[in-house]
C-alpha positions in Angstrom: -2.7 -54.5 -31.0 -3.9 -52.6 -27.9 -4.5 -49.0 -28.5 -2.1 -47.9 -25.8 0.7 -50.2 -27.5 0.4 -48.0 -31.1 0.0 -44.6 -29.1 3.2 -45.3 -27.6 5.0 -46.5 -30.8 3.4 -43.3 -32.5 4.5 -40.7 -29.5 8.0 -42.3 -30.1 8.0 -42.0 -33.6 7.1 -38.1 -33.5 9.9 -37.8 -30.4 12.4 -39.5 -32.7 11.4 -37.1 -35.7 11.6 -33.8 -33.5 15.2 -35.0 -32.3 16.0 -35.8 -35.7 15.3 -32.1 -36.7 16.5 -30.1 -33.8 19.8 -32.3 -34.5 20.0 -31.2 -37.8 19.2 -27.5 -37.4 21.1 -26.8 -34.3 22.8 -23.9 -34.6 24.7 -22.0 -31.8 24.6 -23.2 -28.0 26.1 -26.4 -27.7 25.7 -26.9 -24.2 22.2 -26.3 -24.2 21.3 -28.8 -26.6 23.1 -31.3 -24.8 21.6 -30.5 -21.8 18.0 -30.7 -23.5 18.5 -34.0 -24.7 19.9 -35.2 -21.2 17.1 -34.1 -19.6 14.2 -34.5 -22.0 14.0 -38.4 -22.1 13.2 -38.9 -18.4 10.9 -35.7 -18.1 8.8 -37.0 -20.7 8.7 -40.5 -19.5 7.8 -39.5 -16.1 4.1 -38.9 -16.9 3.5 -42.0 -18.6 4.1 -43.4 -15.1 0.8 -41.8 -14.0 -1.3 -43.4 -16.7 0.0 -46.8 -17.5 -0.2 -49.6 -14.3 2.8 -51.2 -13.0 3.8 -54.9 -14.4 2.4 -57.5 -12.1 5.7 -59.1 -11.6 4.1 -62.2 -10.0 2.5 -63.0 -13.4 5.2 -62.3 -15.7 7.1 -64.8 -17.4 10.7 -65.0 -16.0 10.0 -63.1 -12.9 10.7 -65.6 -10.7 14.0 -65.5 -8.8 15.6 -65.9 -5.2 13.9 -63.1 -3.7 10.4 -63.5 -5.8 9.3 -66.9 -5.9 6.7 -68.5 -8.3 
């Protein structure tokens, strides 16, 4: 298994554990909590687009269509 896959899985596990702790011990401002979990996923995933290569759709299985012939 590639190291990048293991890294992504471990990062997701840490993020999930942090989410569980945050939701369990939330005390006061519900609006702030909802805003945080609404904006956190896109902002945490954005840096991965800079590091990880984009998939080559011409070589991916099942990527053929009318707009993208094989």
